[in-house]
C-alpha positions as CSV (number, residue, x, y, z in Angstrom):
1,X,-15.7,-56.6,7.7
2,X,-16.8,-59.9,9.2
3,X,-13.2,-60.7,9.9
4,X,-12.8,-57.4,11.7
5,X,-15.9,-58.0,13.8
6,X,-14.4,-61.4,14.8
7,X,-11.2,-59.8,15.8
8,X,-13.1,-57.2,17.9
9,X,-14.9,-60.0,19.6
10,X,-11.7,-61.8,20.4
11,X,-10.3,-58.5,21.9
12,X,-13.4,-58.2,24.0
13,X,-12.9,-61.6,25.7
14,X,-9.8,-60.6,27.7
15,X,-11.4,-57.2,28.5
16,X,-14.5,-59.0,29.9
17,X,-12.3,-61.4,31.9
18,X,-10.2,-58.6,33.3
19,X,-13.3,-56.6,34.4
20,X,-14.6,-59.9,36.0
21,X,-11.3,-60.4,37.9
22,X,-11.2,-56.7,39.1
23,X,-14.8,-56.6,40.1
24,X,-14.7,-59.9,42.0
25,X,-11.1,-60.3,43.3
26,X,-10.5,-56.5,43.8
27,X,-8.9,-55.6,46.0
28,X,-11.7,-53.5,47.5
29,X,-10.8,-51.0,50.1
30,X,-13.8,-52.0,52.2
31,X,-12.4,-55.5,52.5
32,X,-9.6,-54.4,54.9
33,X,-11.0,-54.3,58.4
34,X,-8.2,-55.4,60.8
35,X,-6.5,-52.4,62.4
36,X,-3.0,-52.7,63.9
37,X,-2.9,-52.9,67.7
38,X,-1.7,-49.3,67.8
39,X,-3.4,-47.5,65.0
40,X,-1.1,-44.9,63.3
41,X,-1.9,-41.2,63.3
42,X,-3.5,-40.1,60.0
43,X,-3.1,-36.6,58.7
44,X,-6.0,-36.0,56.3
45,X,-4.8,-33.3,53.8
46,X,-7.3,-31.5,51.5
47,X,-6.3,-29.0,48.9
48,X,-9.3,-26.8,48.2
49,X,-9.7,-24.1,45.5
50,X,-13.2,-22.7,45.1
51,X,-14.8,-25.7,46.7
52,X,-17.7,-24.1,48.6
53,X,-20.1,-26.6,47.0
54,X,-18.2,-29.6,48.4
55,X,-16.0,-28.7,51.3
56,X,-18.7,-28.7,54.0
57,X,-20.1,-32.0,52.9
58,X,-16.6,-33.6,53.0
59,X,-16.0,-32.2,56.5
60,X,-19.3,-33.6,57.7
61,X,-18.2,-37.0,56.5
62,X,-14.8,-36.8,58.0
63,X,-16.1,-35.7,61.4
64,X,-18.1,-39.0,61.4
65,X,-15.1,-41.3,61.0
66,X,-14.8,-44.2,63.4
67,X,-11.0,-44.0,63.3
68,X,-9.5,-43.2,66.7
69,X,-6.5,-40.9,65.7
70,X,-6.6,-38.4,62.9
71,X,-6.5,-34.7,62.1
72,X,-7.9,-32.8,59.1
73,X,-6.1,-29.9,57.4
74,X,-7.7,-27.9,54.7
75,X,-5.5,-25.7,52.5
76,X,-7.5,-22.8,51.0
77,X,-5.7,-22.5,47.7
78,X,-6.4,-18.8,47.0
79,X,-10.2,-19.3,46.7
80,X,-12.4,-16.4,45.7
81,X,-15.6,-18.0,47.0
82,X,-16.8,-19.0,50.5
83,X,-14.6,-22.1,50.9
84,X,-12.5,-20.7,53.8
85,X,-15.6,-19.4,55.7
86,X,-17.2,-22.9,55.6
87,X,-14.0,-24.5,56.9
88,X,-13.8,-21.9,59.8
89,X,-17.3,-23.0,61.0
90,X,-16.1,-26.6,61.2
91,X,-12.8,-25.6,62.9
92,X,-14.8,-23.9,65.7
93,X,-16.9,-27.0,66.0
94,X,-14.2,-29.7,65.9
95,X,-10.6,-29.2,67.2
96,X,-9.3,-31.9,64.8
97,X,-9.9,-29.6,61.9
98,X,-7.7,-26.7,60.9
99,X,-7.4,-24.2,58.1
100,X,-4.3,-23.1,56.2
101,X,-4.0,-20.4,53.7
102,X,-2.0,-21.3,50.6
103,X,0.5,-19.3,48.7
104,X,0.6,-18.8,45.0
105,X,2.5,-21.6,43.2
106,X,6.1,-20.9,42.4
107,X,7.3,-21.2,38.8
108,X,7.5,-24.8,37.7
109,X,4.7,-26.1,40.0
110,X,1.1,-27.0,39.2
111,X,-1.4,-25.5,41.6
112,X,-2.5,-28.8,43.1
113,X,1.0,-30.2,43.6
114,X,2.1,-27.0,45.3
115,X,-1.0,-27.1,47.6
116,X,-0.2,-30.7,48.5
117,X,3.4,-29.9,49.1
118,X,2.4,-27.1,51.6
119,X,0.0,-29.5,53.3
120,X,2.7,-32.2,53.7
121,X,5.0,-29.7,55.4
122,X,2.3,-28.9,57.9
123,X,1.5,-32.6,58.7
124,X,2.6,-34.6,61.7
125,X,0.9,-38.0,61.1
126,X,2.4,-41.3,60.4
127,X,0.2,-41.6,57.4
128,X,-0.5,-38.7,55.0
129,X,-3.8,-39.1,53.2
130,X,-4.5,-36.6,50.4
131,X,-8.2,-36.2,49.7
132,X,-10.0,-34.2,47.1
133,X,-12.8,-31.9,48.3
134,X,-15.5,-33.7,46.3
135,X,-14.9,-37.0,48.0
136,X,-17.6,-38.6,50.2
137,X,-15.9,-41.1,52.6
138,X,-18.0,-43.7,54.5
139,X,-17.6,-43.6,58.3
140,X,-15.1,-46.5,58.0
141,X,-13.0,-45.1,55.2
142,X,-10.0,-44.1,57.4
143,X,-10.2,-47.4,59.2
144,X,-10.2,-49.3,55.9
145,X,-7.2,-47.3,54.7
146,X,-5.1,-47.9,57.8
147,X,-6.0,-51.6,57.8
148,X,-4.9,-51.8,54.1
149,X,-1.5,-50.5,55.0
150,X,-1.2,-53.1,57.7
151,X,-2.4,-56.0,55.6
152,X,0.2,-55.5,52.8
153,X,2.9,-53.6,54.6
154,X,2.3,-51.0,51.9
155,X,4.2,-47.8,51.3
156,X,1.2,-46.2,49.7
157,X,-2.5,-47.0,49.4
158,X,-5.0,-45.5,46.9
159,X,-8.6,-46.0,46.0
160,X,-10.8,-45.3,43.0
161,X,-14.0,-44.0,44.5
162,X,-17.5,-45.0,43.4
163,X,-18.5,-42.2,41.1
164,X,-21.7,-40.3,42.1
165,X,-23.3,-39.4,38.8
166,X,-25.3,-36.1,38.8
167,X,-27.0,-35.3,35.6
168,X,-27.2,-37.0,32.2
169,X,-23.8,-35.9,31.0
170,X,-22.0,-37.3,34.0
171,X,-24.1,-40.5,33.9
172,X,-23.1,-40.9,30.3
173,X,-19.4,-40.1,30.3
174,X,-17.9,-40.3,33.8
175,X,-18.2,-44.1,33.9
176,X,-15.9,-44.3,30.9
177,X,-13.1,-43.5,33.4
178,X,-13.9,-46.7,35.2
179,X,-14.1,-48.6,31.9
180,X,-10.5,-47.5,31.1
181,X,-9.3,-48.4,34.6
182,X,-11.0,-51.7,35.2
183,X,-10.9,-53.0,31.6
184,X,-7.2,-52.5,31.1
185,X,-5.4,-52.4,34.5
186,X,-5.2,-55.7,36.5
187,X,-5.7,-54.4,40.1
188,X,-4.5,-57.6,41.8
189,X,-1.1,-57.3,40.1
190,X,-0.4,-53.6,41.0
191,X,0.8,-54.5,44.5
192,X,2.3,-57.8,43.5
193,X,4.9,-56.5,41.0
194,X,7.7,-54.0,41.3
195,X,7.4,-52.9,37.7
196,X,6.9,-49.1,37.7
197,X,5.0,-49.5,34.4
198,X,2.3,-51.4,36.2
199,X,1.7,-48.6,38.7
200,X,-1.4,-46.4,39.1
201,X,-3.1,-44.4,41.8
202,X,-6.0,-41.9,42.2
203,X,-5.2,-38.5,43.7
204,X,-8.8,-38.2,45.0
205,X,-7.8,-40.7,47.8
206,X,-4.1,-41.5,48.0
207,X,-2.2,-42.1,51.2
208,X,1.5,-42.6,52.0
209,X,3.5,-43.7,55.0
210,X,5.4,-40.5,56.0
211,X,8.7,-42.3,55.6
212,X,7.8,-43.5,52.1
213,X,6.5,-40.0,51.1
214,X,9.8,-38.4,52.1
215,X,11.8,-41.1,50.5
216,X,10.2,-40.6,47.0
217,X,10.5,-36.9,47.3
218,X,6.9,-36.1,47.8
219,X,5.0,-33.8,45.6
220,X,8.1,-31.8,45.0
221,X,9.4,-34.6,42.9
222,X,6.4,-34.4,40.5
223,X,5.9,-30.6,40.8
224,X,5.1,-30.1,37.1
225,X,3.0,-33.2,36.5
226,X,-0.6,-32.8,35.7
227,X,-1.3,-36.5,36.4
228,X,0.7,-36.5,39.6
229,X,-1.0,-39.5,41.1
230,X,0.4,-42.0,38.6
231,X,3.8,-40.3,38.7
232,X,3.9,-40.7,42.5
233,X,2.8,-44.4,42.3
234,X,5.6,-45.1,39.9
235,X,8.1,-43.4,42.3
236,X,6.9,-45.6,45.1
237,X,7.8,-48.7,43.1
238,X,11.1,-47.2,41.8
239,X,12.1,-46.8,45.4
240,X,11.2,-50.4,46.4
241,X,7.8,-49.8,48.1
242,X,4.5,-51.6,47.7
243,X,1.8,-49.6,45.9
244,X,-1.7,-50.9,46.9
245,X,-4.4,-49.8,44.5
246,X,-8.0,-50.6,45.4
247,X,-11.6,-50.2,44.2
248,X,-13.2,-47.8,46.6
249,X,-16.9,-48.7,46.1
250,X,-18.5,-49.3,49.5
251,X,-15.9,-47.2,51.3
252,X,-15.2,-44.0,49.3
253,X,-17.4,-42.2,46.8
254,X,-16.9,-39.0,44.8
255,X,-19.2,-36.5,43.1
256,X,-16.8,-35.1,40.5
257,X,-18.8,-33.2,38.0
258,X,-22.3,-31.8,37.5
259,X,-23.4,-30.9,34.0
260,X,-21.6,-31.2,30.7
261,X,-19.4,-28.1,31.2
262,X,-17.8,-29.6,34.3
263,X,-17.5,-33.1,32.7
264,X,-15.8,-31.5,29.6
265,X,-13.4,-29.4,31.7
266,X,-12.4,-32.4,33.9
267,X,-11.9,-34.8,31.1
268,X,-10.0,-32.2,29.1
269,X,-7.5,-31.9,31.9
270,X,-6.9,-35.6,32.6
271,X,-7.7,-37.8,29.6
272,X,-4.9,-36.6,27.2
273,X,-2.6,-36.1,30.1
274,X,-2.9,-39.8,31.1
275,X,-1.2,-40.7,27.8
276,X,1.7,-38.3,28.5
277,X,0.4,-35.8,25.9
278,X,1.6,-38.2,23.2
279,X,-0.7,-37.5,20.2
280,X,0.2,-40.8,18.5
281,X,-0.4,-43.0,21.5
282,X,-3.6,-41.1,22.4
283,X,-5.0,-41.2,18.8
284,X,-4.4,-45.0,18.7
285,X,-6.2,-45.3,22.0
286,X,-9.2,-43.3,20.8
287,X,-9.4,-45.3,17.6
288,X,-9.2,-48.5,19.6
289,X,-12.1,-47.4,21.8
290,X,-14.2,-46.5,18.7
291,X,-13.5,-49.8,17.0
292,X,-14.0,-52.1,20.0
293,X,-16.7,-50.2,22.0
294,X,-18.7,-48.4,19.3
295,X,-18.4,-50.0,15.9
296,X,-20.1,-53.3,16.8
297,X,-23.3,-51.3,17.8
298,X,-23.2,-49.4,14.5
299,X,-22.9,-52.7,12.6
300,X,-26.2,-53.9,14.2
301,X,-27.9,-51.6,11.6
302,X,-26.3,-53.3,8.7
303,X,-26.6,-56.7,6.9
304,X,-23.7,-57.8,9.2
305,X,-25.7,-57.4,12.3
306,X,-25.5,-61.1,13.2
307,X,-21.6,-61.0,13.1
308,X,-21.7,-58.0,15.4
309,X,-23.9,-59.6,18.0
310,X,-21.1,-61.4,20.0
311,X,-19.1,-58.2,20.3
312,X,-22.2,-56.2,21.4
313,X,-23.0,-59.0,23.9
314,X,-19.6,-58.9,25.4
315,X,-19.7,-55.1,25.6
316,X,-23.0,-55.2,27.4
317,X,-21.9,-58.0,29.7
318,X,-18.8,-56.2,31.0
319,X,-20.6,-52.9,31.3
320,X,-23.4,-54.5,33.3
321,X,-20.9,-56.2,35.6
322,X,-19.1,-52.9,36.0
323,X,-22.3,-50.9,36.6
324,X,-23.3,-53.4,39.3
325,X,-20.0,-53.5,41.2
326,X,-18.9,-49.9,40.7
327,X,-22.4,-48.5,41.4
328,X,-23.0,-46.8,38.0
329,X,-26.5,-48.2,37.5
330,X,-27.7,-50.3,34.5
331,X,-28.7,-47.3,32.4
332,X,-25.0,-46.5,31.9
333,X,-24.4,-50.0,30.5
334,X,-27.2,-49.5,27.9
335,X,-25.7,-46.1,26.9
336,X,-22.2,-47.5,26.7
337,X,-21.4,-46.6,23.0
338,X,-22.8,-43.0,23.5
339,X,-20.6,-42.6,26.6
340,X,-17.6,-43.7,24.6
341,X,-18.4,-41.3,21.8
342,X,-18.7,-38.5,24.3
343,X,-15.4,-39.3,25.9
344,X,-13.6,-39.6,22.5
345,X,-15.1,-36.2,21.5
346,X,-13.7,-34.6,24.6
347,X,-10.4,-36.3,24.1
348,X,-10.0,-35.0,20.6
349,X,-11.0,-31.6,21.7
350,X,-8.4,-31.7,24.5
351,X,-5.7,-32.7,22.0
352,X,-6.6,-29.9,19.7
353,X,-6.6,-27.4,22.5
354,X,-3.2,-28.6,23.7
355,X,-1.7,-27.7,20.3
356,X,-3.6,-24.4,20.0
357,X,-2.9,-23.2,23.5
358,X,0.0,-25.3,24.8
359,X,-1.8,-25.7,28.1
360,X,-4.8,-27.0,30.0
361,X,-7.0,-24.8,32.2
362,X,-8.3,-26.0,35.6
363,X,-9.8,-24.1,38.5
364,X,-9.1,-20.8,36.7
365,X,-5.4,-21.6,36.3
366,X,-3.6,-22.1,33.1
367,X,-1.2,-25.1,33.3
368,X,1.4,-25.2,30.5
369,X,1.8,-28.9,29.5
370,X,5.0,-30.5,30.5
371,X,6.1,-27.2,32.0
372,X,5.2,-24.5,34.4
373,X,2.1,-23.9,36.4
374,X,0.8,-20.4,36.6
């Protein structure tokens, strides 16, 4: 067991170093500030299904943007709440905002991909920026995004928002998404290599040059993908474009979930899907997380506690660094092993549900895995 703990400590060294690089070298979206002489028109495109809690807040933030040339289109994706009514109020108050009414997805499409496809057909901007309704952009977010395109001559730009943590369950489990991202994906390399395997994006804030979006086939090319953002990022690289992935803290925030039920539903949709619904790869990943992020803490309560200390220390160091730069708060670092346990529990549950039902459920829609959206 001492040998195992030594091995875990050695594995944690590169994890800590990668978090250190990502949290210091970025790139951070907020670091891009130089707009081109003629700023491109941006079409902000928001798919919204039953988002009455969020849509008004998002539109308030978008109306305060300091960017000179943009429009906002909200597609009401067959909502049965007050989403459309809230958007209409903003439409009357601001001519840059308009409302579309979505159609039911055809066979073979997930609901979100179909909504984004409809939005793209209605857009006229040089840059298409797809934004989730629960995002909270700073007044400079559009300017930062346009500047990022110019700085790297990028085909696409995406950001992982700072997560706004509402409630204990969200504070405990949601930061694990950032752990998986910043501890295993080298952000500075994403835009420096053409390898599609080293491509990632976040559909909460993902923008394309119109020409690049059309070249990769847009959302129609990934119509049945649940994790469509990563699929689109890979297509950008396959077609020779630069995919710039950034940390959004200081520019873009997002309040994804409130309460355990929402955390559970959201993770169930995305966690297993990120591994291509491969049960072997996913099980290995869950076991790795338990061994590296949880086992050292358990061993503190055994006679081998001294051998576990270095691994616990490295866990605590990288989580404190992440909580500082990503805005999680220090409590999330102290609760690290419990958060990992919660995420692993939801992951196992999602895998079991996949095999019992052959689908995931999101926003009231059943989405058959690897197949057809309903």
